[in-house]
C-alpha positions in Angstrom: 152.5 102.0 103.0 150.5 102.8 106.7 148.4 99.8 106.0 151.3 97.7 105.5 153.3 99.1 108.7 150.2 98.5 110.7 149.6 95.2 109.8 146.7 95.3 107.4 143.3 94.3 108.3 143.8 92.7 111.8 142.6 93.1 115.3 144.8 95.4 117.5 147.4 93.8 119.3 147.3 90.6 116.8 151.1 89.1 116.2 151.6 88.8 112.1 154.6 87.0 110.4 157.0 88.7 108.4 155.6 86.3 105.7 152.3 88.3 106.3 153.7 91.8 106.1 156.0 91.0 102.7 152.7 89.7 101.1 151.2 93.1 101.8 153.8 94.8 100.7 153.8 92.7 97.5 150.1 93.3 96.7 150.6 97.0 97.3 153.4 97.0 94.9 151.5 95.1 92.4 148.8 97.6 92.6 151.2 100.5 91.9 152.4 98.7 88.9 149.2 99.6 87.0 149.7 103.5 87.2 151.7 105.1 84.4 154.0 107.1 86.5 154.9 104.3 88.6 156.0 102.5 85.4 157.7 105.8 84.3 159.8 105.8 87.5 161.0 102.4 87.4 161.8 102.8 83.8 163.7 105.9 84.4 165.5 104.4 87.3 166.5 101.2 85.2 167.9 103.2 82.3 169.8 106.2 84.4 170.5 104.4 87.7 169.0 107.6 89.2 165.5 107.9 90.4 163.1 110.1 88.5 162.6 113.5 90.0 158.9 114.8 91.1 
């Protein structure tokens, strides 16, 4: 999340677009989808409507 909020791998003071930040967010989310715990949390939320507790 910090990498997204900071704008990714750009020079300090660079301006980035909302589209660029959304692309970073999408890439991070897709990377997380590879983890079984993430899949478990998503399936739990979809079936119960409530977040899975840690």
